[in-house]
C-alpha positions as CSV (number, residue, x, y, z in Angstrom):
1,M,-35.9,-22.7,-16.7
2,D,-34.5,-25.8,-14.9
3,V,-34.3,-26.8,-11.2
4,T,-31.0,-25.0,-10.7
5,T,-31.9,-21.8,-12.3
6,L,-32.9,-18.8,-10.2
7,C,-34.8,-15.8,-11.5
8,S,-35.5,-12.3,-10.3
9,I,-38.9,-11.0,-9.4
10,G,-39.0,-9.2,-12.7
11,E,-38.3,-12.4,-14.6
12,L,-41.0,-14.2,-12.6
13,S,-43.4,-11.4,-13.5
14,R,-42.7,-11.9,-17.2
15,R,-43.1,-15.7,-16.9
16,T,-46.4,-15.7,-14.9
17,G,-48.1,-12.5,-16.2
18,L,-48.4,-11.2,-12.6
19,S,-47.2,-7.8,-11.7
20,V,-44.1,-7.3,-9.7
21,R,-46.2,-5.6,-7.0
22,T,-48.5,-8.6,-6.7
23,I,-45.6,-11.1,-6.5
24,R,-43.9,-9.0,-3.9
25,F,-47.2,-9.0,-1.9
26,Y,-47.4,-12.8,-2.1
27,S,-43.7,-13.0,-1.0
28,D,-44.2,-10.7,1.9
29,A,-47.3,-12.7,3.0
30,G,-45.2,-15.8,2.9
31,V,-47.3,-17.6,0.3
32,V,-44.5,-17.7,-2.3
33,A,-41.3,-17.0,-0.4
34,P,-38.1,-16.2,-2.3
35,T,-35.7,-19.2,-2.6
36,T,-32.7,-17.0,-1.7
37,R,-31.4,-13.5,-2.2
38,S,-28.6,-12.1,-4.4
39,P,-25.5,-10.6,-2.8
40,A,-27.2,-7.2,-3.4
41,G,-30.3,-8.4,-1.4
42,Y,-32.6,-8.9,-4.4
43,R,-35.2,-11.8,-4.2
44,L,-34.5,-14.8,-6.3
45,Y,-36.9,-17.6,-7.1
46,D,-36.4,-21.2,-8.3
47,L,-38.6,-23.5,-10.4
48,D,-40.7,-24.7,-7.5
49,A,-41.5,-21.1,-6.6
50,L,-42.6,-20.5,-10.2
51,H,-44.9,-23.5,-10.2
52,R,-46.3,-22.5,-6.8
53,L,-47.0,-19.0,-8.1
54,E,-48.7,-20.3,-11.2
55,L,-51.0,-22.6,-9.1
56,L,-51.7,-19.6,-6.8
57,R,-52.7,-17.5,-9.8
58,T,-55.0,-20.2,-11.2
59,L,-56.7,-20.8,-7.8
60,R,-57.2,-17.0,-7.3
61,E,-58.8,-16.8,-10.8
62,L,-61.1,-19.6,-9.7
63,G,-62.2,-17.5,-6.7
64,L,-60.4,-19.2,-3.8
65,D,-59.3,-16.9,-0.9
66,L,-55.6,-16.5,-0.1
67,A,-55.8,-18.3,3.3
68,T,-57.2,-21.4,1.7
69,I,-54.7,-21.3,-1.2
70,R,-51.9,-21.1,1.3
71,Q,-53.1,-24.2,3.1
72,V,-53.3,-26.0,-0.3
73,L,-49.8,-24.9,-1.3
74,D,-48.5,-26.0,2.1
75,R,-50.3,-29.3,1.7
76,E,-52.4,-28.7,4.8
77,L,-55.6,-29.2,2.8
78,P,-56.1,-31.6,-0.1
79,L,-56.6,-29.7,-3.4
80,A,-59.4,-32.1,-4.4
81,D,-61.4,-31.4,-1.2
82,V,-61.0,-27.7,-1.6
83,A,-62.0,-27.8,-5.2
84,A,-65.1,-29.9,-4.4
85,A,-66.2,-27.5,-1.7
86,H,-65.6,-24.5,-3.9
87,A,-67.5,-26.0,-6.7
88,D,-70.5,-26.6,-4.4
89,A,-70.4,-23.0,-3.3
90,L,-70.3,-21.9,-6.9
91,D,-73.3,-24.1,-7.6
92,V,-75.3,-22.1,-5.0
93,Q,-74.1,-18.8,-6.4
94,I,-75.0,-19.8,-10.0
95,R,-78.5,-20.9,-8.9
96,V,-79.0,-17.5,-7.2
97,L,-77.8,-15.6,-10.3
98,Q,-80.0,-17.7,-12.5
99,L,-83.1,-16.9,-10.4
100,R,-82.2,-13.2,-10.5
101,R,-81.8,-13.4,-14.2
102,S,-85.1,-15.1,-14.6
103,V,-86.9,-12.5,-12.5
104,L,-85.4,-9.7,-14.5
105,R,-86.4,-11.3,-17.8
106,V,-90.0,-11.7,-16.5
107,V,-90.0,-8.1,-15.4
108,A,-88.7,-7.1,-18.9
109,R,-91.4,-9.0,-20.6
110,H,-94.3,-8.0,-18.5
111,G,-93.3,-4.5,-17.4
112,S,-94.0,-5.2,-13.8
113,D,-94.4,-2.4,-11.3
114,P,-92.0,-2.0,-8.2
115,E,-94.3,-3.9,-5.9
116,E,-94.6,-6.9,-8.3
117,I,-90.8,-6.9,-8.7
118,K,-90.3,-7.0,-4.9
119,F,-92.9,-9.8,-4.7
120,M,-91.3,-11.9,-7.4
121,H,-87.8,-11.4,-5.9
122,R,-89.1,-12.4,-2.5
123,L,-90.7,-15.6,-3.8
124,T,-87.6,-16.7,-5.7
125,Q,-85.5,-16.2,-2.6
126,L,-87.5,-18.8,-0.6
127,S,-85.7,-21.9,0.4
128,V,-87.0,-25.3,-0.8
129,E,-88.5,-25.9,2.6
130,E,-90.2,-22.5,2.6
131,R,-91.6,-23.1,-0.9
132,R,-92.9,-26.5,0.3
133,R,-94.5,-24.8,3.3
134,L,-96.3,-22.3,1.1
135,I,-97.9,-25.1,-0.9
136,D,-98.7,-27.1,2.3
137,T,-100.5,-24.1,3.7
138,F,-102.6,-23.9,0.6
139,L,-103.5,-27.6,0.7
140,D,-104.3,-27.5,4.4
141,G,-106.4,-24.4,3.9
142,T,-108.2,-26.0,1.0
143,F,-108.7,-29.6,2.2
144,G,-107.8,-29.4,5.9
145,T,-111.3,-30.0,7.2
146,E,-112.4,-33.3,8.7
147,D,-115.0,-33.9,5.9
148,A,-112.5,-33.2,3.1
149,D,-112.7,-35.6,0.2
150,Q,-109.6,-37.8,0.6
151,A,-109.5,-38.7,-3.1
152,A,-109.3,-35.0,-4.0
153,V,-106.6,-34.4,-1.4
154,A,-104.5,-37.3,-2.7
155,M,-104.9,-36.1,-6.3
156,V,-103.8,-32.6,-5.6
157,R,-100.9,-33.7,-3.3
158,A,-99.7,-36.1,-5.9
159,A,-99.0,-33.1,-8.2
160,T,-97.4,-30.7,-5.7
161,P,-95.5,-28.0,-7.6
162,D,-91.7,-28.1,-7.0
163,L,-89.5,-25.4,-8.5
164,P,-86.2,-27.1,-9.7
165,E,-82.8,-25.9,-8.6
166,D,-82.1,-24.4,-12.1
167,P,-85.5,-23.2,-13.3
168,S,-86.1,-21.7,-16.7
169,D,-87.5,-18.2,-17.1
170,E,-90.9,-19.8,-17.9
171,Q,-90.8,-21.9,-14.7
172,V,-90.0,-18.9,-12.6
173,A,-92.9,-16.9,-14.1
174,A,-95.2,-19.9,-13.5
175,W,-94.1,-20.2,-9.9
176,V,-94.7,-16.5,-9.2
177,E,-98.2,-16.7,-10.7
178,L,-98.9,-20.0,-8.9
179,A,-97.8,-18.5,-5.5
180,E,-100.3,-15.6,-6.1
181,L,-103.1,-18.0,-7.0
182,V,-102.8,-20.3,-4.0
183,G,-102.8,-17.3,-1.6
184,D,-106.3,-16.3,-2.9
185,E,-109.0,-17.5,-0.4
186,A,-111.7,-17.5,-3.2
187,F,-109.6,-19.7,-5.4
188,R,-109.3,-22.3,-2.6
189,A,-113.0,-22.7,-2.5
190,R,-113.2,-23.1,-6.3
191,M,-110.3,-25.6,-6.2
192,R,-112.1,-27.6,-3.5
193,R,-115.3,-27.9,-5.5
194,T,-113.6,-28.7,-8.8
195,A,-111.1,-31.2,-7.4
196,V,-113.8,-33.3,-5.8
197,R,-115.5,-33.8,-9.2
198,Q,-112.2,-34.4,-11.0
199,A,-111.0,-36.9,-8.4
200,A,-114.3,-38.8,-8.5
201,G,-114.1,-38.9,-12.3
202,R,-117.8,-38.2,-12.4
203,P,-119.2,-37.4,-15.8
204,L,-121.3,-34.3,-16.3
205,D,-125.1,-34.7,-16.5
206,I,-125.1,-33.7,-20.1
207,E,-122.3,-36.2,-20.8
208,S,-124.3,-39.0,-19.2
209,E,-127.5,-38.2,-21.0
210,A,-125.8,-37.6,-24.4
211,G,-124.0,-40.9,-24.3
212,E,-120.4,-42.0,-24.7
213,D,-120.3,-41.8,-28.5
214,L,-121.5,-38.1,-28.7
215,T,-119.3,-37.1,-25.8
216,D,-116.2,-38.7,-27.4
217,L,-117.0,-37.1,-30.7
218,T,-117.4,-33.7,-29.0
219,R,-114.0,-34.0,-27.3
220,Q,-112.4,-35.1,-30.6
221,K,-113.9,-32.2,-32.7
222,V,-113.0,-29.6,-30.1
223,T,-109.5,-31.0,-29.6
224,E,-108.8,-31.0,-33.3
225,A,-110.1,-27.4,-33.5
226,M,-107.8,-26.3,-30.6
227,E,-104.8,-28.0,-32.1
228,A,-105.5,-26.3,-35.5
229,G,-105.6,-23.0,-33.7
230,V,-109.2,-22.3,-34.4
231,D,-110.5,-19.3,-32.5
232,P,-113.7,-20.2,-30.6
233,L,-115.0,-16.7,-31.4
234,G,-114.0,-16.8,-35.0
235,D,-115.8,-17.8,-38.2
236,R,-113.9,-21.1,-38.5
237,A,-115.5,-22.3,-35.2
238,V,-119.1,-21.7,-36.5
239,P,-119.6,-24.9,-38.6
240,I,-118.0,-27.0,-35.9
241,I,-120.4,-25.7,-33.2
242,D,-123.4,-25.8,-35.5
243,D,-122.8,-29.4,-36.2
244,L,-122.4,-30.3,-32.5
245,V,-125.4,-28.3,-31.4
246,R,-127.5,-30.1,-34.0
247,R,-126.3,-33.5,-32.8
248,F,-127.1,-32.6,-29.1
249,A,-130.5,-31.2,-30.1
250,E,-131.4,-34.4,-31.7
251,V,-130.5,-36.5,-28.7
252,F,-132.3,-34.2,-26.3
253,T,-135.2,-33.6,-28.7
254,R,-134.7,-29.9,-28.5
255,T,-134.6,-27.1,-31.1
256,P,-131.0,-26.0,-31.9
257,D,-131.7,-22.3,-31.1
258,P,-129.8,-19.7,-29.0
259,A,-131.6,-20.8,-25.8
260,F,-130.5,-24.4,-26.3
261,R,-126.9,-23.2,-27.0
262,N,-127.0,-21.3,-23.8
263,W,-128.3,-24.3,-21.9
264,M,-125.4,-26.4,-23.4
265,A,-122.9,-23.8,-22.3
266,Q,-124.2,-23.9,-18.8
267,Q,-124.0,-27.6,-18.6
268,F,-120.4,-27.8,-19.9
269,E,-119.3,-24.9,-17.8
270,E,-119.6,-27.1,-14.7
271,A,-116.7,-29.3,-16.0
272,H,-113.9,-26.8,-15.6
273,D,-113.1,-23.7,-13.6
274,P,-110.8,-21.6,-15.7
275,E,-108.7,-20.7,-12.7
276,V,-108.4,-24.3,-11.6
277,D,-107.4,-25.2,-15.1
278,R,-104.8,-22.5,-14.9
279,Y,-103.5,-23.9,-11.6
280,W,-102.9,-27.3,-13.2
281,R,-101.2,-25.9,-16.2
282,L,-98.9,-23.8,-14.0
283,V,-98.0,-26.9,-12.0
284,W,-97.1,-28.8,-15.2
285,I,-94.8,-25.9,-16.2
286,V,-93.2,-25.5,-12.8
287,N,-92.5,-29.3,-12.5
288,G,-91.2,-29.5,-16.1
289,W,-93.9,-32.0,-17.1
290,E,-94.9,-32.5,-20.6
291,V,-98.4,-31.2,-21.3
292,V,-100.5,-34.3,-22.2
293,P,-103.0,-33.3,-24.9
294,S,-105.6,-35.7,-23.6
295,L,-105.6,-33.8,-20.3
296,T,-105.9,-30.4,-21.9
297,P,-109.4,-29.0,-21.0
298,V,-111.6,-28.8,-24.1
299,Y,-114.8,-27.5,-22.5
300,P,-113.6,-23.9,-21.9
301,W,-113.2,-23.6,-25.7
302,L,-116.6,-25.2,-26.3
303,V,-118.3,-22.9,-23.8
304,Q,-116.8,-19.8,-25.4
305,A,-117.9,-21.0,-28.9
306,L,-121.4,-21.8,-27.7
307,R,-121.7,-18.3,-26.1
308,N,-120.5,-16.6,-29.2
309,G,-123.4,-14.4,-30.2
310,D,-122.4,-14.5,-33.9
311,A,-122.7,-18.3,-34.0
312,A,-126.0,-19.4,-35.4
């Protein structure tokens, strides 16, 4: 088809893949007007009309509305500007759909009840500002008093959870769990106590008295056991714990009996609150940070192993 060729609406339909009815609608709307008419009154279209119709079809497939397309075709709006604005709008829609998909996958994995589903959906619909306000409320409620430890406040604020625009399913699940956790008044009190110790970097009494060498050895042994997947309540943990208990008993001139084990467990239990540890791990996941092995709490594993009644 050259610039001088005219084609009927049927021929235009065959060339573009659009139905005659659709082309007639666009013609009647003035978006792709016929170039002329035949002596019998039939619509005829030239090459420019064909190109105009092909662009219209492409833009419609990309989701643009007819009014905007008409402005583009009439050169009232630059195509580049329209494309950029539409791409931005699609970005928003994609993020919303990704969040919905993540919620559905979390529901599928955990078999959540209707109330939990509504709660998760509501949390993921929060704007960035609303999510930030949720965490700010938690921080203010936890450390908002005049006598609050400023080092602890700074430490927690430096690791504020921030759900990315395109979160993974794991990040959405972590965000939902984190939002539930920070709304718990009892957790705020536990966070306040633990954060003060962590921010100050104060060693436990048992660490100070046992000495740096034994403390480092304990962390090393427990870390190796954790990385090897050793169950603190399993048989593989017994020789590890027996050896550590013996070493600590020598330092403290105590008998390595069940009473001493229980005392050790109580001492090490002060180091970490399981819920606070969970908070930090959730923050790492939400923010997409790599979990640093040296920051992974080792004492919860040690306490479990010490309290294991089968260990002797």
